[in-house]
N, C-alpha and C positions, 0 to 999 in steps of 0.2 A: 894536244892540239884540238881546237874546236873548229868544226866545219859549219858553214852557214849557207843557206839557200834563200834567196829572195825571189818570190814568185807572186804573180798577180795579173790583173787585167787592165791596169791603168786607173781603175777606180778603187779597188781594194788590193792592198799588198800585204802578204803574209811572209814574215821572216821565220825560218826554221833553223834550228841548230842542233848539233849532235857531236859526240866525240867517241873515242874508243872505250871510254869509261862511263858514258851516260847515254840513255835512250834519247831518240829524237824528240824534240818538243817545239811548240810554238813560242818564239821569243818575243815577237812584236807584231802588231797589226796597224795598218794605216789606211784610212779612207779620206775622202774629201772633208777636210776640217776636223778630223778626229785621228788622234795617234795614241796608242796604248802600248806600254811596255809590259811584258809578262815576266814574272819571276821564274826561277828554276824550281823544279820539283814535281811537275806534272808531266808524265810521259805522253807522247802523242797518241798512243793507243794502249788501252788497258784490257787485258784478257783475264778473266777469273775462271779457274778450272778446279775440279775436285782435288787434283793432286798438287795444285799450286794456288794458294789462297791469297789473302791480302798480306802486305808487308807489315801491317798492324791490324789486329782483328777489328772488323767493322762490317757494316752492311753497305758500304759505299760502292759506287760503280768504279771508283778510281783507286789508285795506290795499290795495285796488285803486284805480286811478285813477278809475274810474267811481264807486266808492263814495264817495271823498273829494270828488269834484266834483259829486255829486248835491245837489240843493237841495229843500227843502220845497215841495210843490205843493198841499197841501190834506189834509184828513182828514175822516172821517165816523165817528161812533160810534152804536151802537144797542143796545137790549136785545133779547134773544131769549127763547124759552121756557125755555132752560137756562142762560143767562148773559148776557154782554155781549161785544160785538165792537168792535174799532177797526180801521179801514182808513186807513192813512197813505200818502199818495202822494208820490213824489219824481220829479224830472225831471232828466235829464242833457242839457244843451244841445248838446254837441258831437255825440253820436250820435242824439239824438232819442228816446232810450229813456225810457219812463215806467214806473216801478217802483212796485208797490203791495205793502205788507206788511200781511197780515191777522193780527191778534192776537185771540185768543179766550180768555175766562175763563169757567169754569163756576161757578155759584152755590156759595159755601161752600168752594171749593178754592183752594189756593195753587199752581195749575198753569197755566202759560201755554202755549197751543198757537199755533204760528206757521207760516205759509207765505208765499211771495212769488210774485208774478207780474210778468213783464216784457213790455211791449208796445212794438213799434217804431213810433214816430210820425214817424220821419225819412224821408228820401228814399232812403237806401241800405241794403243788407243789413248786418246785424251778426251776427257769429259768436260765440255764447256758449261759454265754456269752463268756467265754474262759477258757480252762484248758490246760496249757502247760504240755508237757510230761516230761520236765526237765528244771530246772533253777538252776544255781550255780554261785558263784563268780569265777572269773578267778584265784584268789588266788595270793599268793606271800609271802612277808615278811613284816616287820614293816615299810619299806620304800616304799612299793609298791603303785602304782596308776594305773589308766587305761592307762596313757600315757607311761607305760612300754611296752605296747603291740602294735603290728602292725597287721592290719586286712588283710586277703587274701580272696577275694571273686570274683565271676565271673558273668559277663554279658553274656547274650545269646540271640540268635535270629535265625530265619530261615536263613541258609547259613553262619551264623557267630556264631557258638556255642562255649561256653566255653572260653570267652575272660577274662582271669584272670587279676587281678590287686592287687597291694599291697598298702594299705593306712595306714600311721602312725596315731595313735590317738593323734594328735597334737591339737593346739588351735582352729582349724577350726571345726573339727568334734566334739571334746569334749573340749571346753574351760574351763579354771579354773573359776568356778562360786563362789568359797568361800561359798559353801553351809553350812559349819560348823557354819557360822554366823547366819543362820536361823534355824539350827538344823532340817531342813526338806530335804527330798530327792528331787533332781531335778525332773522335770516332763517329760523331753524329752528322746528320745532314737534313735538309728539308727536301723530302721527296714528294713528288706528285705522280700518281700511277693511275692507269686505267686497266682493268681486267676484262677478260672476255672479248666480245665483239662489238659492244656499244662503245666505240672508241672515244666518243665525246659525251657519254652518258652522265658522268659525274664531274669530270674536269676536262679542260681543253688541252690538247697537245700543243697549244700555242701559248707563249708567254713572253715576257720581256723584263729586262732590268734597265734602269736609267740612273745616271749620276749627274746631278746638276753641277757639282763642283768640277767634275772632269769634263763636262760637256760631251758625254758619250752615252750610248744606249745600245744594248743588244736585244734583238727580238728573234725568236726561234720557233720552229715547228717540227714535230716528229711526223713523218709522212707514212702512216701505217693505219690499216683498217682493222687492227686487232689490239693486242696488249702492248703497252708502252710505259716508259718511265722517263721523267726528267728530274734532275736534282740540282740543288744549289748547296754548296758547302764551303767550308773554310779550313785551310790547313795552315801550317806554320808560315807559308809564303804568301797566302792571300786567298781571296774568294774565287770560286770556280763554278762552272756549269757543265753538266754532263748529260748527254741525250742518248736514249737507248730504246730498243724494242723490248721484247719479253726477256725476263730474267728468272733465275731459279728462285730467288728470295721472294719475288712478288707474284710470279705467274706460273710456277711449277714447270719452268722451262729448263731443260738440259739437252745438250746435243752431243752425242758420242762421235768423235772424229777418229775413224780407223785410219791406218796409214793410207795416204793418197786422197782421203776425203776432205771436203771443204765446207765452209759455212759462210754465208754473207749476211750482213746486218740489214735492217730496214734503213732507208735513207733519211737524213735529217737536213734541215737548212737553217742557217743563222745569219742575220743581217746586222751590220754595224752602221750606226748613224749618230748624229749629235743629240737627238732626243728620241723618246719612245714613238711619238707620232711619225717622225721621219723614218724610224726603223720599220714601223708597220707599213709605211709607204713603199719602202724597199721590198718588203715581202709581197706587197700587192703587185708590184711590177714583176717580181719573180714568178708569182702564181700565174699571172697572165701569160708570161713568156713560156711557161712549161705546161700549159694546157694541151690536151690532145686536140689537134686541128679538127674543126667541125663547122659546117655552115651556120649552125645555131649560135655559135659563139658571138657572131656579129648580128645575126638576124633578130634574135631575141623575141620571137612572136609571143603575143599576149595569150596566156593560158587561162581558160575557165575550167574549174574543177567543181563537180557537183557535191563534194563531201562537206566541207567545213561549214558548220552552222546551217546546213541546207538539207541534203538528203541523208547525210550521216550513215552511209553504207546501206541504204535501202532504195536502190534505183528500180524503177519500173518504166514501162513505155509511157504510161499515163503521166508520171511525174517528170520524165525526161524531155518529152517533146516540147512542152512550153519553155523549158529552160534552154533547150538547144536554140529555139527561135529567138529568145530574148538575148542570149549570149551573142548570137550572130548580129543581132540588131545593134548592139553596143560596140561591135567591132572586134570581138575576140577572134583569135586566129587558130587556136587549138581548143578542142573541147575534150576533156578527159572524164570518162565514166569511172568513178571511183569504186570502192569496195562493194561487193554484193552482186555484181553482174553475172556471176557463175553459180549462184546459189538458188536451189529450188526449195530448200527446207525452211527458210526464214531464220536459220541460226547457222551462219556460215563459218564461224570461227574455227571449229575443229574439223571441217571438211575440206579446207582449201588444199590445192595441190594438183588437181586435174586440169583446171582452167578450161572447162567446157561451158559455153554460154547457157544461162538458165532459159528454160522454156516457159516456166510459170510467170516469171517476171516480164518476159517479152513474148506475148502470144504470137506476134507476127515475126518473131525472130530478132536477134540482136542486130541483124543486117538492116532492119527498118530504121533503127536509131542511127546506125553508122551512115546510112544513105542521107538521112536528114541533116546530119552534121556536115557532110560534104556539100549538100545543096545550099547550106548556109555559108559556104566558102571557107570552112574550117577543116583542119586536120583532125581525124579521130584519134583518141587516146584511150588507154585502159590502165586500170590499177592492177599491179601484180605484187605479190609477196613471194618471190621465186625461191628463196632458200628454205622455206618451211613446207612441211606436209602435215596436214591435220591428222590427229590420231584416228579419225573416222573417215579419212579420205580413201577412195579406191586405190590411190597411188601408194598408200602405206603398205599394202599387201603386194603390189606389183613390183615394187623395187626391192632389191636384196638388202639384207641387214647391213652389209658393208657399205651401202650407199649413204648411210647416216652416221652422224657423230655418235660415238659410243664411249661408255666407261665400263670396264670390267665385263665386256661382252654384251652389254645391254644398250639399247638405243636411249639416248638422252631425251627426256620428255620435259618440256617447259611450256607452261600455259597451254596445255592440251595440243602441243605441236611437237613433231619430230623435226630435227634439223638436218638438212642434207649435208653430206661431206663432199665438197666439190673437188676433192682429189680423185674421187671415184668416177670412172667413165660413164657408168649408168646414170649417175646423178646429173652430170653435165649434159649427157645426151637427152635426158628428159627435158631439161630446161631449154636446150637448143630447139628441140622439137616444138615446145610450147611457143617460143618467140617466133620461130619461122612459120608455124601454122597460122598464128594470129595476124602476122604481117601479110602472109599470102592470101588467107581467106577473107580478111576484112580490110586490108590496106591500112593497118594501124601504123601511125607515124610517130606516136608518142607513148611511152610507158612511164607511169609513176611506179618506181621500184621501192616498195615499202619494206620495213624490217622491224617487226614488233616483238621479238624475243631475243634474249641473250643466253646462249647455251652454257655459259660459265667458262672454266679454265681451258677446256678443250676436249680432245679425244685421245685415248691411249691405244686406239687401233692402229697398227702398223706405224708406230712412232716411238722414238726413244723416250719421250715424256709426253705428258698431257699438253704442256705448252708448245712442244715441238709439233705435235699433231695439229694444234690450232693454227700455228704460224704457217704450216704447209697448206692448210685449208684456206687461210686468208689470201695467200699468194695465188692459189688456184682460183679463188673468186675473182681476183683482179684479171687473171688470164681469161676467165670466162667472159667478163665484161668486154675486154679487148676483142675477143672473138665475135661477140654480138655486133659490135660497132664495125669490125672489119667486114662482116657479111652484109650489114645494113648501114652504110656510111652516112645516110641522112636521117636515120632514126634518132629521135630526141629522147634522152633518158633523164628522168628526174631522180635525184637521190633523196630518199626519205627514210628515216629510221625512227618511227614514233616521233615524228618531227625532225629534230636534228641531233639524234643520239649517235649517229655515225657520220659526222660531217668532217672527216679528216681529209688531208690533202691527197692521200692515195686514191680516195674515191673522187674528190673534187677535181683532180687533174684529168679524170676520164669522163665524168658525167657532166651534163650541160647545165643543170640547175639544181639548187638545193633548197628544200623546204626548211625554213628557219625555226618552225615550232608547230605544235598542235594547239597552241593557246587559243581558247575560244572566247575569252573576255577581251574585247577590242581595246579596253582601257589599260590592260596589262601588256599589250603587245609592243608598245613603243620602245621600251628599253631593250627588248630582244632584237627588234629590227635595227635599232640604232647601233647596237654593239656588233651585229653580225659581220660587217665589213672588216672588223679587226682580225677575223679568222677565216674569211672567204672573200672572193671577189664580189664587189658590189653587184655586178651584172649576173652573178649566180644566185644571189641571196633572194629567195622567193618568200617574202613575208605576206601572208594571206590578207587580202582585202575582201571582207565578207559583209557588205552593207545589207541592211534588211528593210523591208517596206514599212515597218513600224518605227523605224528610227527617225529622229529629226534630221533636217538637212545638214546641220552641223555634225551630227554623229555619222551620217553617211560619208560626208567629206573626210572626217577623221579616219574612218576605216580605209578609205581609198588612198589617202595620203600616206598611210603606213607603208604601203608597198611600192610607192612611185620611184623611190631612189634605189630600185633593185629590179629583179626580174618580176614583171607585173603578173600577179597570180590572183585571179578573181574567183569569188564564189558568191553565194547569197541568192535569195529568192527574187531574182530580177523580174520574173514573169508576173509577180504579184505587186510590183512597185507602180506607183503613179508616174505620170510622165515626167514630173519635175525631178524625182529621185533617179529615174532611169537616165535622164539627161545628164545628171551629175556623174553617173557611172560612165556614160559614153564620153563625157569630157575628160575624165581621168584616163580612159583607154587611149584617147587621142594624144594626151600629154605624154603618156608612157611611150607611145610610138615615136613621138618627136624627140625624146631624150635618149633613145637607144644609142645613137652614135657617140654621144658624150659620155654615157656611163661606161662604155667599153674602153675609155682612156682616162677614167677618173681615179682620184686618190682620196681616201676617206680622212676626215678630221672631225673633231668633236668640240664645238664652241662652248659647251657647258661642262667640259671635262667628261670623265668616265660616266657612261649612262648608269644612273642609279635606279633601283627597282621601284622605289616609292616616291621618287622626286616629282614635284608638281610640274616641272618643265623638263623636256627631253629634246635633244637636238642632234642631228646628224648632218654633217657637211660633206660634200664631194667636190674637191677641187677640180675645175675644168679650165680649159684655155680661156683666159680673160677674166676669170672670176671663180664662182662657185655656185653649186646648187645646195639648197638648205631646206631640210624638213624640220619644222618646229612643232612640237606637240605641247598643248596645255591641258593637263589632266585635272587641275584644281582651279575652277573658275575664280576662286578667291585670291589666287596668286596675282593675277592682273598684269604684272609688269615683270620683265626679265631683261637682263643685260648680257649680251653675248660677247665673248672674247674673240674678236676677229683682228687681233694685232698683226696677223700676217698681211693685212691690207692697210695697216696704219700709214697715213700720209696720202692715200689714194682717194680719188673722188669716186665713192661707191654708190651706184644706183641700185636700189632694191625694188624689185617688181614681184608681184604674186603671179605664179604660173598655174597654181591650183589651190583652191577653187576660184575661178574668176567671177563666178556668178554670185558669190556670197560676199559680205562686207570685208573689205581689206582691214588688216590690223595696222595700227599706227606704228611707224618705225622712225627712229632718229639715229643718224650715223654721226659719230664723232671721229673725224679723221685723225685728230691729234692723239687720242688715246687708243684708237683702234677698237672702239666699243660700239656695238649696235644695240640700241634700246628698242624693245618690242612690247607693245601693250595689247592685251586681249581682255576686253571688258565685257564680253558676252557672259550670260549667267549659266553657261554649260561648257563642257569640255570642247576643245576645238583643235584644229591642226591646219597649218598652211605650208605649202611648198613654195619657196622663194628662189629667185635668181639674183645673185649678187654680181654686178658687172663693175669691174674696176677700170675706170677710164684711163688712169695712169698707173700701171702696175708698180707697186713699191719695190725697192731693192730687196732681193731675196724672197719675193712673193712665191707662194705655192702655185705650181702649174700642174698639169695632168701627169707629168712625169717625175716631179720632185716635190716633196712636201717638207716644210720646216715650220715649226712653231716656236715663236720667241717667248711664249708664256712659260712661267714656272709651274703652272698648275698641270697635273697629269692629263695628258692627251689633248690639251687645248692647242 
C-alpha cells in the first residue's frame, strides 16, 4: 500500500509518497501554470556514511544505501506567520539514524526551502560523508528525459564575477548511455563545487535549468558562506538535481555522530516557474522576504567610498578633506574611508588586525575627518577586514594560537595573513571590541567588511575533519555578524570579498549591500552589473560608479549609469572635476535617490539575453509597477543599432523616456508594439550608456509587474 501526502501553500504544491517497502519521495509538483510528475527511484533524503556507501559505486550525492533503506517515521505540518512548514521524519534501522527533512514555503511564492538534520539514535558511532539538503527529479511527463532541459550557471572570478552561460544537455554533457540495458544507474554527474571560504570565487551557488518543451524551469541557491556542491545527473528514471553543503569527496568533510549526537545541513532554496526568468523572479521575491529586517533595506542611502580608482588604500587628511566636501556637495549620504586608515608604515597589508587609527596619515587625528563627514551631512564609514590578522600585526602575538585556523598544530598563513577561527571566544571578543570601540569613539555608522584571503579546506583543530572545522567556523561567523547587528541595529554593513568572492545568500540575508566587483575598467563592468541581480537583490547590488575628471562627459555618464539600477556606490576624484562633470555626478545621485522605492519592489529581466562578457551591447531591465527601468550600455561605437526583446509589453503603448543622463543627447528609439521590439540607436563615436523608463499605458495580458515576471521569449533570460 502506498501512502501519499499533498502539501503546499496554494502557490506551490508538493506530492510525497511512500510505502512500507520504499523510502519517501517527491512524486509530483505543481505551481501556477506548471505541473511536473516525478518518476520513482530517488529517495527524499540521501545520507552517505563510511559504513554505508552508495547502492552502486559512484561519487554522486544520491542513491545511497541509507537513503534507499530509510522508511517513513512520521510527519508534522504547521502554519507560521510567513508561510507553512513540513517536517517529515525517516528512520534507518541498521544504523539507528533518524533523519528529518524540513520543508518551508512562504506565502504566495513558488520557492521551496529545505534543510535536513540527522540524529544518531543507535548504539554505535556513524561517520557521515555527505548529506544533501535536497534532491529531486527535474520531472516532466512520460516522454521526458534530461535532454529536455538546458542548464544556466555562472563562472566567477576576481574582476570577472557572474559570467553566466547556457548549456543544453546534449550528447556531450549527458550522452545517451542506454542504461536500461544494464538496469543500473549511470555513475557520473555534472558537479559544481566551491571549496574554502570564497563561496562565489569560482562558481555561483545559484543556477537554473529550463525546458521549453515542458514550459518549466527550476532555479536554486545553496545558502552557505563556505564550501558547497550542486550536481545534475541522470539515472534510469530521469534527470535530477541535488544541493549540498560540504562533502567528504569535495571538501574533506566528515562528521562523526556518536549516540545521541546530531548534524544539520546548510539550507537551500529552489524555485519552480514556467521559464528561467520567472524562476529567478521567484528567487528574487524569496530573497527579499527572507532578509534580516533593517532600516537600510528601504532607505538605501548613497555611499561614497574613496578607494576604487581614487585613493586606492592611501588615505590622508590632505587627500580626504577635498573628497569629503565634494561628496557632500553631490548629495552622498555615507562617506566610507577605505583601506589604509590604520597604517603608519605605508605598507599595511601584513600589519592589519589591531585597527587603531594612523597618526602619520592624520596629523590632526582621524576624528578631524569624521567631523568633516558629519558636517557635510553624511554618515561616517570605515573599511575593515575583520577575519584576518597580518603576520606582523601586534594582535598576532596577543591572541592565542587556538584563536586561529590551524592545520597540524600550525596557524594557516595565506598571503601574509593569519585567519581567525571564530569558534574561539578570544577571536570573537577581539572583533566585538573593535566594532564597539569604533562605533563608540567615532560614531561609525557604516562598515565595509572586506575579505581578501581564502584559508583553504579548513582547520583540524577541535574538529572531526578539516571540513567540519571550517563549517563550524562558517556558522560562528554568521552568529558573530548577527551579534554585531543585534547590538547596533542601525549599523550598515557592506559585504565585500575581493569584490564579490563571497556573495552567497547566507551573507546577503544578513548584510545590507554587496560590492559586485573590484573591476577597475569601466568598460568591463556592464556585464558584471547586469548579471548581478540573477544572484542577489537589485537593491543590494553595489556596482561601482567611479567617474574621473579626465573622462569625456559620455564616459562619466557611462560610469554613473552602471550603478543606477542597484545600490548606488560612488567613487572617483570628484574634487578635481570641472563643474559640468560634477553636475553629472550630482544628477546621477539625485536619480538614484528617486529610484529607491521602486528598486526595493523590482524584478530583474534581460532584454538582450544573458549578459555576455565581450558583447557590444548589454542590457539590464527591472520590472516595476506600470513598466520597467532599463540600463543600456553600448561599448562598441561601431555597433550603432540594437533591438531589444520586450515581448512582455507586446500590444502595449510603450513610452520611452531617458532618466539619466538628461543633459546629454537622447538616443533614438522606436517601439514596435506588434512584435514587442524596441529599436535603439547610438550614433556617437564613443561608448555610452542610458538609463530609460518604459511606461506601458495599457499593460498587456500577462505583463511583468514588480511581483511577478514572465518572459514569452524563447531566448534564454529574455
